[in-house]
FIKOLZA-1660 file (N, C-alpha, C; in steps of 0.1 Angstrom, whole numbers, plus 5000, padded with zeros to 4 digits):
% residues 263
   i   px   py   pz ch aa at
   1 8375 7610 4429  A  M  N
   1 8387 7601 4430  A  M CA
   1 8385 7590 4421  A  M  C
   2 8396 7586 4414  A  S  N
   2 8395 7575 4404  A  S CA
   2 8394 7562 4412  A  S  C
   3 8386 7553 4406  A  T  N
   3 8385 7539 4413  A  T CA
   3 8396 7530 4408  A  T  C
   4 8406 7535 4400  A  H  N
   4 8417 7526 4395  A  H CA
   4 8426 7523 4407  A  H  C
   5 8430 7510 4408  A  D  N
   5 8439 7506 4420  A  D CA
   5 8453 7511 4418  A  D  C
   6 8457 7521 4427  A  Q  N
   6 8470 7527 4426  A  Q CA
   6 8481 7517 4429  A  Q  C
   7 8478 7506 4436  A  H  N
   7 8488 7497 4440  A  H CA
   7 8487 7483 4432  A  H  C
   8 8483 7484 4420  A  S  N
   8 8481 7472 4412  A  S CA
   8 8495 7465 4410  A  S  C
   9 8495 7451 4409  A  S  N
   9 8507 7443 4408  A  S CA
   9 8514 7446 4394  A  S  C
  10 8528 7445 4395  A  F  N
  10 8535 7447 4382  A  F CA
  10 8534 7435 4373  A  F  C
  11 8529 7423 4379  A  I  N
  11 8527 7411 4371  A  I CA
  11 8515 7413 4363  A  I  C
  12 8516 7414 4350  A  K  N
  12 8505 7416 4341  A  K CA
  12 8501 7404 4333  A  K  C
  13 8511 7395 4331  A  T  N
  13 8508 7384 4322  A  T CA
  13 8513 7371 4329  A  T  C
  14 8508 7359 4324  A  P  N
  14 8512 7346 4329  A  P CA
  14 8527 7344 4328  A  P  C
  15 8533 7349 4317  A  Q  N
  15 8547 7348 4314  A  Q CA
  15 8555 7355 4325  A  Q  C
  16 8551 7367 4329  A  Q  N
  16 8558 7374 4340  A  Q CA
  16 8557 7366 4353  A  Q  C
  17 8545 7360 4356  A  L  N
  17 8544 7352 4368  A  L CA
  17 8554 7340 4368  A  L  C
  18 8555 7334 4356  A  I  N
  18 8565 7322 4356  A  I CA
  18 8579 7327 4358  A  I  C
  19 8583 7338 4353  A  V  N
  19 8596 7344 4355  A  V CA
  19 8599 7347 4370  A  V  C
  20 8589 7352 4376  A  V  N
  20 8590 7356 4390  A  V CA
  20 8592 7343 4399  A  V  C
  21 8584 7333 4396  A  V  N
  21 8585 7320 4403  A  V CA
  21 8598 7314 4402  A  V  C
  22 8603 7314 4389  A  L  N
  22 8616 7308 4386  A  L CA
  22 8628 7315 4394  A  L  C
  23 8627 7328 4393  A  L  N
  23 8637 7336 4400  A  L CA
  23 8637 7334 4415  A  L  C
  24 8625 7331 4421  A  S  N
  24 8624 7329 4435  A  S CA
  24 8631 7316 4439  A  S  C
  25 8632 7307 4430  A  F  N
  25 8639 7294 4433  A  F CA
  25 8654 7296 4429  A  F  C
  26 8657 7302 4418  A  A  N
  26 8670 7303 4413  A  A CA
  26 8680 7311 4422  A  A  C
  27 8675 7322 4427  A  I  N
  27 8684 7331 4435  A  I CA
  27 8689 7324 4447  A  I  C
  28 8681 7317 4456  A  P  N
  28 8686 7310 4467  A  P CA
  28 8696 7299 4463  A  P  C
  29 8693 7292 4452  A  I  N
  29 8702 7281 4448  A  I CA
  29 8715 7287 4444  A  I  C
  30 8716 7298 4437  A  I  N
  30 8728 7304 4433  A  I CA
  30 8736 7308 4445  A  I  C
  31 8729 7313 4455  A  G  N
  31 8736 7318 4467  A  G CA
  31 8742 7306 4475  A  G  C
  32 8735 7295 4475  A  I  N
  32 8741 7283 4482  A  I CA
  32 8753 7278 4474  A  I  C
  33 8752 7277 4461  A  V  N
  33 8763 7272 4453  A  V CA
  33 8776 7281 4455  A  V  C
  34 8774 7294 4455  A  L  N
  34 8785 7303 4457  A  L CA
  34 8791 7301 4471  A  L  C
  35 8782 7299 4481  A  L  N
  35 8787 7297 4495  A  L CA
  35 8795 7284 4496  A  L  C
  36 8791 7273 4489  A  V  N
  36 8798 7261 4489  A  V CA
  36 8812 7262 4483  A  V  C
  37 8812 7269 4471  A  Q  N
  37 8825 7272 4464  A  Q CA
  37 8834 7279 4473  A  Q  C
  38 8829 7289 4481  A  L  N
  38 8838 7297 4490  A  L CA
  38 8844 7288 4500  A  L  C
  39 8836 7279 4506  A  V  N
  39 8841 7270 4516  A  V CA
  39 8851 7260 4511  A  V  C
  40 8848 7255 4499  A  L  N
  40 8857 7245 4493  A  L CA
  40 8870 7251 4488  A  L  C
  41 8870 7264 4485  A  S  N
  41 8882 7270 4480  A  S CA
  41 8892 7274 4492  A  S  C
  42 8887 7272 4504  A  A  N
  42 8896 7275 4516  A  A CA
  42 8907 7265 4516  A  A  C
  43 8919 7270 4521  A  P  N
  43 8931 7261 4521  A  P CA
  43 8928 7248 4529  A  P  C
  44 8931 7237 4524  A  G  N
  44 8928 7224 4530  A  G CA
  44 8941 7217 4534  A  G  C
  45 8940 7205 4540  A  A  N
  45 8952 7197 4544  A  A CA
  45 8959 7192 4532  A  A  C
  46 8972 7191 4533  A  D  N
  46 8980 7186 4523  A  D CA
  46 8978 7171 4521  A  D  C
  47 8973 7167 4509  A  P  N
  47 8970 7152 4508  A  P CA
  47 8982 7143 4509  A  P  C
  48 8994 7149 4508  A  N  N
  48 9007 7141 4510  A  N CA
  48 9011 7141 4524  A  N  C
  49 9004 7147 4533  A  A  N
  49 9009 7149 4547  A  A CA
  49 9008 7135 4555  A  A  C
  50 9000 7126 4550  A  M  N
  50 8999 7113 4557  A  M CA
  50 9006 7102 4550  A  M  C
  51 9015 7105 4540  A  T  N
  51 9023 7094 4534  A  T CA
  51 9033 7089 4544  A  T  C
  52 9038 7076 4543  A  P  N
  52 9047 7071 4553  A  P CA
  52 9060 7079 4554  A  P  C
  53 9064 7085 4543  A  E  N
  53 9077 7093 4543  A  E CA
  53 9074 7106 4551  A  E  C
  54 9062 7112 4549  A  A  N
  54 9059 7125 4556  A  A CA
  54 9057 7122 4571  A  A  C
  55 9050 7111 4575  A  V  N
  55 9048 7108 4589  A  V CA
  55 9061 7105 4596  A  V  C
  56 9070 7097 4589  A  L  N
  56 9083 7094 4595  A  L CA
  56 9091 7107 4597  A  L  C
  57 9091 7116 4588  A  A  N
  57 9098 7129 4589  A  A CA
  57 9094 7137 4601  A  A  C
  58 9080 7137 4604  A  R  N
  58 9075 7144 4615  A  R CA
  58 9078 7138 4628  A  R  C
  59 9079 7125 4629  A  I  N
  59 9081 7119 4642  A  I CA
  59 9096 7115 4645  A  I  C
  60 9105 7120 4636  A  Q  N
  60 9119 7117 4638  A  Q CA
  60 9123 7124 4651  A  Q  C
  61 9130 7117 4660  A  P  N
  61 9135 7123 4673  A  P CA
  61 9145 7134 4670  A  P  C
  62 9146 7143 4680  A  V  N
  62 9155 7154 4679  A  V CA
  62 9169 7149 4678  A  V  C
  63 9172 7139 4686  A  G  N
  63 9185 7132 4686  A  G CA
  63 9184 7118 4682  A  G  C
  64 9194 7111 4679  A  H  N
  64 9194 7097 4676  A  H CA
  64 9207 7090 4681  A  H  C
  65 9206 7077 4682  A  V  N
  65 9217 7070 4688  A  V CA
  65 9227 7067 4677  A  V  C
  66 9240 7069 4680  A  E  N
  66 9251 7066 4671  A  E CA
  66 9260 7056 4678  A  E  C
  67 9265 7047 4671  A  F  N
  67 9274 7037 4677  A  F CA
  67 9288 7039 4672  A  F  C
  68 9297 7034 4680  A  G  N
  68 9311 7035 4676  A  G CA
  68 9315 7029 4663  A  G  C
  69 9326 7032 4658  A  A  N
  69 9330 7027 4644  A  A CA
  69 9335 7013 4644  A  A  C
  70 9337 7007 4656  A  G  N
  70 9342 6993 4656  A  G CA
  70 9332 6984 4650  A  G  C
  71 9334 6979 4638  A  G  N
  71 9325 6971 4631  A  G CA
  71 9320 6959 4638  A  G  C
  72 9309 6953 4634  A  G  N
  72 9304 6941 4641  A  G CA
  72 9311 6929 4636  A  G  C
  73 9324 6929 4636  A  G  N
  73 9331 6918 4630  A  G CA
  73 9336 6908 4641  A  G  C
  74 9330 6909 4653  A  G  N
  74 9334 6900 4664  A  G CA
  74 9332 6885 4660  A  G  C
  75 9339 6876 4666  A  A  N
  75 9338 6862 4663  A  A CA
  75 9324 6857 4666  A  A  C
  76 9319 6848 4658  A  A  N
  76 9305 6843 4660  A  A CA
  76 9304 6837 4674  A  A  C
  77 9293 6841 4681  A  G  N
  77 9291 6836 4695  A  G CA
  77 9298 6845 4705  A  G  C
  78 9307 6854 4701  A  G  N
  78 9313 6862 4711  A  G CA
  78 9311 6877 4709  A  G  C
  79 9301 6881 4700  A  R  N
  79 9298 6895 4698  A  R CA
  79 9291 6901 4710  A  R  C
  80 9295 6913 4713  A  S  N
  80 9289 6921 4724  A  S CA
  80 9275 6925 4720  A  S  C
  81 9268 6929 4731  A  G  N
  81 9254 6934 4728  A  G CA
  81 9254 6946 4719  A  G  C
  82 9264 6955 4721  A  E  N
  82 9264 6967 4712  A  E CA
  82 9267 6963 4698  A  E  C
  83 9275 6953 4695  A  E  N
  83 9278 6949 4682  A  E CA
  83 9266 6943 4675  A  E  C
  84 9259 6935 4683  A  V  N
  84 9246 6928 4677  A  V CA
  84 9236 6939 4674  A  V  C
  85 9234 6948 4683  A  V  N
  85 9224 6959 4681  A  V CA
  85 9228 6967 4669  A  V  C
  86 9240 6970 4668  A  K  N
  86 9245 6978 4657  A  K CA
  86 9243 6972 4643  A  K  C
  87 9245 6959 4643  A  S  N
  87 9245 6951 4630  A  S CA
  87 9231 6945 4627  A  S  C
  88 9223 6943 4637  A  V  N
  88 9210 6936 4634  A  V CA
  88 9198 6945 4640  A  V  C
  89 9198 6947 4653  A  C  N
  89 9186 6953 4659  A  C CA
  89 9183 6967 4655  A  C  C
  90 9194 6975 4652  A  A  N
  90 9192 6989 4649  A  A CA
  90 9183 6992 4637  A  A  C
  91 9183 6982 4628  A  A  N
  91 9175 6983 4615  A  A CA
  91 9161 6987 4618  A  A  C
  92 9155 6982 4629  A  C  N
  92 9141 6985 4633  A  C CA
  92 9140 6994 4645  A  C  C
  93 9149 6991 4655  A  H  N
  93 9148 6998 4668  A  H CA
  93 9153 7012 4667  A  H  C
  94 9162 7016 4658  A  Q  N
  94 9166 7030 4658  A  Q CA
  94 9155 7039 4653  A  Q  C
  95 9147 7035 4643  A  A  N
  95 9137 7043 4637  A  A CA
  95 9123 7040 4643  A  A  C
  96 9122 7029 4650  A  G  N
  96 9109 7025 4656  A  G CA
  96 9100 7019 4645  A  G  C
  97 9106 7011 4636  A  V  N
  97 9099 7005 4625  A  V CA
  97 9089 6995 4631  A  V  C
  98 9076 6995 4626  A  A  N
  98 9066 6985 4630  A  A CA
  98 9064 6985 4645  A  A  C
  99 9065 6997 4651  A  N  N
  99 9063 6999 4666  A  N CA
  99 9074 6993 4674  A  N  C
 100 9085 6990 4669  A  A  N
 100 9096 6985 4677  A  A CA
 100 9100 6996 4686  A  A  C
 101 9102 6993 4699  A  P  N
 101 9106 7004 4709  A  P CA
 101 9120 7010 4705  A  P  C
 102 9120 7023 4704  A  K  N
 102 9132 7029 4699  A  K CA
 102 9143 7029 4710  A  K  C
 103 9155 7029 4706  A  L  N
 103 9167 7029 4715  A  L CA
 103 9166 7041 4724  A  L  C
 104 9167 7039 4737  A  G  N
 104 9167 7050 4747  A  G CA
 104 9153 7055 4750  A  G  C
 105 9142 7050 4744  A  D  N
 105 9129 7055 4747  A  D CA
 105 9124 7048 4760  A  D  C
 106 9125 7055 4771  A  K  N
 106 9122 7049 4784  A  K CA
 106 9107 7046 4785  A  K  C
 107 9099 7054 4779  A  T  N
 107 9084 7052 4780  A  T CA
 107 9080 7039 4773  A  T  C
 108 9086 7037 4761  A  A  N
 108 9083 7025 4753  A  A CA
 108 9088 7012 4760  A  A  C
 109 9100 7014 4766  A  W  N
 109 9107 7002 4771  A  W CA
 109 9102 6998 4785  A  W  C
 110 9096 7008 4793  A  A  N
 110 9092 7005 4807  A  A CA
 110 9084 6993 4809  A  A  C
 111 9072 6991 4801  A  P  N
 111 9064 6979 4804  A  P CA
 111 9072 6966 4800  A  P  C
 112 9081 6967 4790  A  R  N
 112 9088 6955 4786  A  R CA
 112 9099 6951 4796  A  R  C
 113 9105 6962 4802  A  I  N
 113 9115 6959 4813  A  I CA
 113 9108 6952 4825  A  I  C
 114 9096 6956 4828  A  K  N
 114 9089 6950 4839  A  K CA
 114 9086 6935 4837  A  K  C
 115 9086 6931 4824  A  E  N
 115 9084 6916 4821  A  E CA
 115 9096 6908 4826  A  E  C
 116 9107 6915 4827  A  G  N
 116 9119 6908 4831  A  G CA
 116 9128 6903 4819  A  G  C
 117 9141 6902 4822  A  L  N
 117 9150 6898 4811  A  L CA
 117 9147 6885 4805  A  L  C
 118 9143 6875 4813  A  G  N
 118 9140 6862 4807  A  G CA
 118 9129 6863 4796  A  G  C
 119 9118 6870 4799  A  E  N
 119 9107 6871 4790  A  E CA
 119 9111 6879 4777  A  E  C
 120 9119 6889 4779  A  L  N
 120 9124 6897 4767  A  L CA
 120 9133 6889 4758  A  L  C
 121 9141 6881 4764  A  V  N
 121 9151 6873 4757  A  V CA
 121 9143 6862 4749  A  V  C
 122 9133 6856 4756  A  K  N
 122 9125 6845 4750  A  K CA
 122 9117 6851 4737  A  K  C
 123 9112 6863 4739  A  D  N
 123 9105 6869 4727  A  D CA
 123 9114 6872 4716  A  D  C
 124 9127 6877 4719  A  A  N
 124 9136 6880 4709  A  A CA
 124 9141 6868 4702  A  A  C
 125 9143 6857 4709  A  I  N
 125 9147 6844 4703  A  I CA
 125 9137 6838 4694  A  I  C
 126 9124 6838 4699  A  K  N
 126 9113 6831 4691  A  K CA
 126 9107 6841 4681  A  K  C
 127 9108 6854 4684  A  G  N
 127 9101 6863 4675  A  G CA
 127 9088 6867 4681  A  G  C
 128 9084 6880 4678  A  K  N
 128 9071 6884 4684  A  K CA
 128 9066 6896 4675  A  K  C
 129 9053 6895 4671  A  G  N
 129 9047 6905 4662  A  G CA
 129 9055 6905 4649  A  G  C
 130 9059 6917 4645  A  A  N
 130 9066 6918 4632  A  A CA
 130 9081 6915 4633  A  A  C
 131 9085 6912 4645  A  M  N
 131 9100 6909 4647  A  M CA
 131 9102 6894 4645  A  M  C
 132 9110 6891 4635  A  P  N
 132 9113 6876 4632  A  P CA
 132 9122 6871 4643  A  P  C
 133 9123 6857 4644  A  P  N
 133 9132 6851 4654  A  P CA
 133 9146 6856 4653  A  P  C
 134 9152 6859 4665  A  K  N
 134 9166 6864 4666  A  K CA
 134 9168 6877 4657  A  K  C
 135 9157 6885 4656  A  G  N
 135 9158 6897 4648  A  G CA
 135 9161 6895 4633  A  G  C
 136 9158 6883 4629  A  G  N
 136 9160 6880 4615  A  G CA
 136 9174 6874 4611  A  G  C
 137 9182 6872 4622  A  N  N
 137 9196 6867 4619  A  N CA
 137 9197 6854 4627  A  N  C
 138 9195 6843 4620  A  P  N
 138 9195 6830 4627  A  P CA
 138 9209 6826 4632  A  P  C
 139 9219 6833 4627  A  S  N
 139 9233 6829 4631  A  S CA
 139 9236 6834 4645  A  S  C
 140 9228 6842 4651  A  L  N
 140 9231 6847 4664  A  L CA
 140 9229 6836 4674  A  L  C
 141 9238 6835 4684  A  T  N
 141 9236 6826 4695  A  T CA
 141 9226 6832 4705  A  T  C
 142 9221 6823 4714  A  D  N
 142 9212 6828 4725  A  D CA
 142 9219 6838 4733  A  D  C
 143 9232 6836 4736  A  D  N
 143 9239 6846 4745  A  D CA
 143 9240 6859 4738  A  D  C
 144 9243 6859 4725  A  E  N
 144 9244 6872 4717  A  E CA
 144 9231 6879 4717  A  E  C
 145 9220 6872 4716  A  V  N
 145 9206 6878 4716  A  V CA
 145 9204 6884 4730  A  V  C
 146 9208 6876 4741  A  T  N
 146 9207 6881 4754  A  T CA
 146 9214 6894 4756  A  T  C
 147 9227 6895 4751  A  R  N
 147 9235 6907 4753  A  R CA
 147 9229 6919 4746  A  R  C
 148 9223 6916 4734  A  A  N
 148 9217 6927 4727  A  A CA
 148 9204 6932 4734  A  A  C
 149 9196 6923 4740  A  V  N
 149 9185 6927 4747  A  V CA
 149 9189 6936 4760  A  V  C
 150 9199 6931 4766  A  V  N
 150 9204 6938 4778  A  V CA
 150 9209 6952 4774  A  V  C
 151 9217 6952 4764  A  F  N
 151 9222 6965 4759  A  F CA
 151 9211 6975 4756  A  F  C
 152 9200 6971 4749  A  M  N
 152 9190 6980 4745  A  M CA
 152 9181 6984 4758  A  M  C
 153 9178 6974 4766  A  A  N
 153 9170 6977 4778  A  A CA
 153 9178 6986 4787  A  A  C
 154 9191 6984 4789  A  N  N
 154 9198 6993 4798  A  N CA
 154 9199 7007 4793  A  N  C
 155 9198 7009 4780  A  Q  N
 155 9198 7023 4774  A  Q CA
 155 9185 7030 4778  A  Q  C
 156 9175 7022 4782  A  A  N
 156 9162 7028 4786  A  A CA
 156 9160 7028 4801  A  A  C
 157 9171 7025 4809  A  G  N
 157 9169 7026 4823  A  G CA
 157 9170 7013 4831  A  G  C
 158 9170 7001 4824  A  A  N
 158 9171 6988 4831  A  A CA
 158 9185 6987 4837  A  A  C
 159 9186 6977 4846  A  G  N
 159 9199 6974 4852  A  G CA
 159 9203 6960 4850  A  G  C
 160 9200 6954 4839  A  F  N
 160 9203 6940 4836  A  F CA
 160 9218 6938 4834  A  F  C
 161 9222 6926 4837  A  K  N
 161 9237 6923 4836  A  K CA
 161 9239 6915 4823  A  K  C
 162 9248 6920 4815  A  E  N
 162 9251 6914 4802  A  E CA
 162 9260 6902 4804  A  E  C
 163 9256 6890 4798  A  P  N
 163 9265 6878 4799  A  P CA
 163 9278 6881 4793  A  P  C
 164 9288 6875 4799  A  A  N
 164 9302 6878 4795  A  A CA
 164 9304 6872 4781  A  A  C
 165 9312 6880 4773  A  S  N
 165 9315 6876 4759  A  S CA
 165 9326 6865 4760  A  S  C
 166 9325 6855 4752  A  K  N
 166 9335 6844 4752  A  K CA
 166 9342 6844 4739  A  K  C
 167 9353 6851 4738  A  Q  N
 167 9360 6853 4726  A  Q CA
 167 9369 6840 4724  A  Q  C
 168 9367 6833 4713  A  P  N
 168 9375 6821 4710  A  P CA
 168 9389 6825 4707  A  P  C
 169 9399 6816 4711  A  A  N
 169 9413 6819 4709  A  A CA
 169 9416 6819 4694  A  A  C
 170 9424 6827 4689  A  Q  N
 170 9428 6828 4675  A  Q CA
 170 9443 6826 4674  A  Q  C
 171 9447 6820 4663  A  K  N
 171 9461 6818 4661  A  K CA
 171 9468 6832 4657  A  K  C
 172 9480 6834 4662  A  P  N
 172 9487 6846 4659  A  P CA
 172 9487 6849 4644  A  P  C
 173 9484 6861 4640  A  G  N
 173 9484 6865 4626  A  G CA
 173 9472 6861 4618  A  G  C
 174 9462 6854 4625  A  A  N
 174 9450 6850 4617  A  A CA
 174 9442 6863 4613  A  A  C
 175 9441 6872 4623  A  V  N
 175 9433 6884 4620  A  V CA
 175 9439 6892 4608  A  V  C
 176 9452 6894 4609  A  A  N
 176 9459 6901 4599  A  A CA
 176 9458 6895 4585  A  A  C
 177 9458 6881 4585  A  A  N
 177 9457 6874 4572  A  A CA
 177 9443 6876 4567  A  A  C
 178 9433 6876 4575  A  T  N
 178 9419 6878 4571  A  T CA
 178 9417 6892 4565  A  T  C
 179 9423 6901 4572  A  Q  N
 179 9421 6915 4568  A  Q CA
 179 9429 6918 4555  A  Q  C
 180 9440 6911 4552  A  S  N
 180 9447 6914 4540  A  S CA
 180 9440 6908 4528  A  S  C
 181 9431 6899 4530  A  K  N
 181 9423 6893 4518  A  K CA
 181 9408 6894 4521  A  K  C
 182 9403 6907 4520  A  P  N
 182 9389 6909 4523  A  P CA
 182 9380 6902 4514  A  P  C
 183 9383 6900 4501  A  G  N
 183 9374 6894 4492  A  G CA
 183 9362 6902 4488  A  G  C
 184 9354 6897 4479  A  A  N
 184 9342 6904 4474  A  A CA
 184 9332 6904 4485  A  A  C
 185 9323 6915 4486  A  A  N
 185 9313 6915 4495  A  A CA
 185 9303 6904 4493  A  A  C
 186 9298 6898 4504  A  D  N
 186 9289 6887 4503  A  D CA
 186 9274 6893 4505  A  D  C
 187 9267 6894 4494  A  G  N
 187 9254 6900 4494  A  G CA
 187 9244 6892 4503  A  G  C
 188 9245 6879 4502  A  K  N
 188 9236 6870 4510  A  K CA
 188 9238 6872 4525  A  K  C
 189 9251 6873 4528  A  K  N
 189 9255 6874 4542  A  K CA
 189 9250 6888 4548  A  K  C
 190 9251 6898 4540  A  V  N
 190 9246 6912 4544  A  V CA
 190 9231 6911 4546  A  V  C
 191 9225 6904 4536  A  Y  N
 191 9210 6903 4537  A  Y CA
 191 9206 6895 4550  A  Y  C
 192 9213 6884 4552  A  D  N
 192 9209 6876 4564  A  D CA
 192 9212 6883 4577  A  D  C
 193 9222 6892 4578  A  T  N
 193 9225 6898 4590  A  T CA
 193 9218 6912 4592  A  T  C
 194 9213 6918 4582  A  T  N
 194 9208 6931 4583  A  T CA
 194 9194 6933 4576  A  T  C
 195 9193 6930 4563  A  C  N
 195 9181 6933 4556  A  C CA
 195 9169 6924 4559  A  C  C
 196 9173 6911 4563  A  T  N
 196 9162 6901 4565  A  T CA
 196 9152 6906 4576  A  T  C
 197 9157 6914 4586  A  A  N
 197 9148 6918 4597  A  A CA
 197 9135 6924 4592  A  A  C
 198 9136 6932 4581  A  C  N
 198 9124 6938 4576  A  C CA
 198 9119 6931 4563  A  C  C
 199 9128 6928 4554  A  H  N
 199 9124 6923 4541  A  H CA
 199 9117 6909 4541  A  H  C
 200 9122 6900 4550  A  T  N
 200 9116 6886 4550  A  T CA
 200 9102 6886 4554  A  T  C
 201 9098 6895 4563  A  A  N
 201 9084 6896 4568  A  A CA
 201 9076 6907 4561  A  A  C
 202 9083 6915 4553  A  G  N
 202 9076 6926 4546  A  G CA
 202 9072 6937 4556  A  G  C
 203 9081 6939 4566  A  V  N
 203 9078 6950 4576  A  V CA
 203 9078 6963 4570  A  V  C
 204 9067 6971 4573  A  A  N
 204 9066 6985 4568  A  A CA
 204 9067 6986 4553  A  A  C
 205 9060 6976 4547  A  N  N
 205 9060 6975 4532  A  N CA
 205 9073 6972 4525  A  N  C
 206 9083 6967 4532  A  A  N
 206 9096 6964 4526  A  A CA
 206 9093 6952 4516  A  A  C
 207 9098 6953 4504  A  P  N
 207 9095 6943 4494  A  P CA
 207 9101 6929 4498  A  P  C
 208 9093 6919 4498  A  K  N
 208 9099 6906 4502  A  K CA
 208 9107 6900 4491  A  K  C
 209 9117 6892 4494  A  P  N
 209 9125 6885 4484  A  P CA
 209 9116 6876 4475  A  P  C
 210 9118 6877 4462  A  G  N
 210 9110 6869 4453  A  G CA
 210 9096 6874 4449  A  G  C
 211 9092 6885 4455  A  D  N
 211 9079 6892 4452  A  D CA
 211 9081 6900 4440  A  D  C
 212 9078 6895 4428  A  K  N
 212 9080 6902 4416  A  K CA
 212 9072 6914 4414  A  K  C
 213 9060 6914 4419  A  A  N
 213 9051 6926 4418  A  A CA
 213 9056 6937 4426  A  A  C
 214 9061 6934 4438  A  A  N
 214 9067 6945 4447  A  A CA
 214 9080 6950 4441  A  A  C
 215 9088 6942 4435  A  W  N
 215 9101 6946 4431  A  W CA
 215 9101 6952 4417  A  W  C
 216 9091 6950 4409  A  A  N
 216 9091 6954 4395  A  A CA
 216 9093 6969 4394  A  A  C
 217 9086 6978 4401  A  P  N
 217 9089 6993 4399  A  P CA
 217 9103 6996 4404  A  P  C
 218 9108 6989 4414  A  R  N
 218 9122 6992 4419  A  R CA
 218 9132 6987 4409  A  R  C
 219 9130 6976 4403  A  L  N
 219 9140 6972 4393  A  L CA
 219 9141 6982 4381  A  L  C
 220 9130 6988 4378  A  K  N
 220 9131 6998 4367  A  K CA
 220 9140 7010 4371  A  K  C
 221 9142 7013 4384  A  Q  N
 221 9150 7024 4388  A  Q CA
 221 9165 7021 4386  A  Q  C
 222 9169 7008 4386  A  G  N
 222 9183 7005 4384  A  G CA
 222 9190 7003 4397  A  G  C
 223 9201 6996 4397  A  T  N
 223 9208 6993 4409  A  T CA
 223 9214 7006 4416  A  T  C
 224 9219 7015 4408  A  D  N
 224 9225 7027 4413  A  D CA
 224 9215 7035 4421  A  D  C
 225 9202 7036 4416  A  A  N
 225 9192 7044 4423  A  A CA
 225 9188 7037 4436  A  A  C
 226 9187 7024 4435  A  L  N
 226 9184 7016 4447  A  L CA
 226 9195 7017 4458  A  L  C
 227 9207 7018 4453  A  L  N
 227 9219 7019 4462  A  L CA
 227 9218 7032 4470  A  L  C
 228 9215 7043 4463  A  Q  N
 228 9214 7056 4469  A  Q CA
 228 9202 7057 4479  A  Q  C
 229 9191 7050 4476  A  S  N
 229 9180 7049 4485  A  S CA
 229 9183 7043 4498  A  S  C
 230 9191 7032 4497  A  V  N
 230 9195 7025 4509  A  V CA
 230 9205 7033 4517  A  V  C
 231 9214 7039 4510  A  I  N
 231 9225 7047 4517  A  I CA
 231 9218 7059 4525  A  I  C
 232 9209 7066 4518  A  K  N
 232 9203 7077 4524  A  K CA
 232 9191 7074 4533  A  K  C
 233 9185 7062 4531  A  G  N
 233 9173 7059 4538  A  G CA
 233 9161 7063 4530  A  G  C
 234 9150 7056 4531  A  K  N
 234 9138 7060 4524  A  K CA
 234 9126 7054 4531  A  K  C
 235 9115 7062 4532  A  G  N
 235 9103 7058 4539  A  G CA
 235 9107 7054 4554  A  G  C
 236 9103 7042 4557  A  A  N
 236 9106 7037 4571  A  A CA
 236 9120 7031 4572  A  A  C
 237 9127 7029 4561  A  M  N
 237 9140 7024 4562  A  M CA
 237 9151 7034 4565  A  M  C
 238 9158 7032 4577  A  P  N
 238 9168 7042 4581  A  P CA
 238 9180 7042 4571  A  P  C
 239 9189 7052 4571  A  P  N
 239 9201 7051 4563  A  P CA
 239 9209 7039 4565  A  P  C
 240 9214 7033 4554  A  K  N
 240 9221 7020 4555  A  K CA
 240 9214 7009 4563  A  K  C
 241 9201 7009 4562  A  A  N
 241 9192 6999 4568  A  A CA
 241 9195 6998 4583  A  A  C
 242 9200 7009 4589  A  G  N
 242 9202 7010 4603  A  G CA
 242 9216 7004 4608  A  G  C
 243 9224 7001 4598  A  N  N
 243 9237 6996 4601  A  N CA
 243 9248 7005 4595  A  N  C
 244 9252 7015 4602  A  P  N
 244 9262 7025 4596  A  P CA
 244 9275 7019 4593  A  P  C
 245 9278 7007 4597  A  A  N
 245 9291 7001 4595  A  A CA
 245 9292 6995 4581  A  A  C
 246 9280 6993 4574  A  L  N
 246 9280 6987 4561  A  L CA
 246 9287 6996 4551  A  L  C
 247 9295 6990 4542  A  S  N
 247 9302 6998 4531  A  S CA
 247 9292 6999 4519  A  S  C
 248 9295 7008 4510  A  D  N
 248 9287 7009 4498  A  D CA
 248 9287 6996 4490  A  D  C
 249 9299 6989 4490  A  A  N
 249 9300 6977 4483  A  A CA
 249 9292 6966 4489  A  A  C
 250 9291 6966 4502  A  E  N
 250 9283 6955 4509  A  E CA
 250 9268 6958 4506  A  E  C
 251 9264 6971 4506  A  I  N
 251 9250 6974 4503  A  I CA
 251 9246 6970 4489  A  I  C
 252 9255 6973 4480  A  R  N
 252 9253 6970 4466  A  R CA
 252 9251 6954 4464  A  R  C
 253 9260 6947 4471  A  A  N
 253 9260 6932 4470  A  A CA
 253 9246 6927 4476  A  A  C
 254 9242 6933 4487  A  A  N
 254 9229 6929 4492  A  A CA
 254 9217 6932 4483  A  A  C
 255 9218 6943 4476  A  I  N
 255 9207 6947 4467  A  I CA
 255 9208 6937 4455  A  I  C
 256 9219 6934 4450  A  E  N
 256 9221 6925 4439  A  E CA
 256 9216 6911 4443  A  E  C
 257 9218 6907 4455  A  F  N
 257 9213 6894 4460  A  F CA
 257 9198 6894 4460  A  F  C
 258 9192 6904 4465  A  M  N
 258 9177 6905 4465  A  M CA
 258 9171 6905 4451  A  M  C
 259 9177 6913 4443  A  V  N
 259 9173 6914 4429  A  V CA
 259 9173 6901 4422  A  V  C
 260 9184 6893 4425  A  S  N
 260 9186 6880 4418  A  S CA
 260 9174 6870 4422  A  S  C
 261 9168 6873 4433  A  Q  N
 261 9157 6864 4437  A  Q CA
 261 9144 6866 4429  A  Q  C
 262 9143 6877 4422  A  V  N
 262 9131 6879 4414  A  V CA
 262 9133 6878 4399  A  V  C
 263 9145 6874 4395  A  K  N
 263 9148 6873 4381  A  K CA
 263 9148 6858 4377  A  K  C
% end
């Protein structure tokens, strides 16, 4: 029998030994890299899924509150709760902007109703959190604010009594004369009664009046594009800023007023 080793190693030279050692490291590393690529290539979450617009779209209620077509043109001091909510409060409360309790949301309103009407009215008059005093409309009387609070709370199950509206006497034909001469839309008035609720405090990233940096990209879009955004709603802003009674002319006037503050 030959004394030659039948099971001698296939590694004959130092170069072969180096190759074997390198391969013993390289093969596991390549396997790990391929495994990581396989995991990373799996479908992931949409990066746009958490944008304000996407979140708002997902949390929109199945139904929403609509108000009658009778505009909020009641005499100052004599507007009903529904009129005030329609023209002022709905801008935030209809869509739940900045955690404002939505109209008809019994769960959100329950702890507030327990505080009592007096406390709710005091918060509404003085302002609380992101909500400015009197919902951003300083022209509202305390009675009008109270009626608005009662109207919203009662939609969520409260049984508060709304203060009686005191309509001032008008001369015969005064209303007809006013309606026959409507005049141009007052942009500042629309802003003060509707837009200020969010824009003055910058609620939900609404551009503040006079903030040139925030308005710059919007000004580039042009007034027509801004008008369509307000009419249709965008991001946290509901259609027509939550006031469906506004005409296109009034919305345009409000936009022009806000734009004038940054020029």
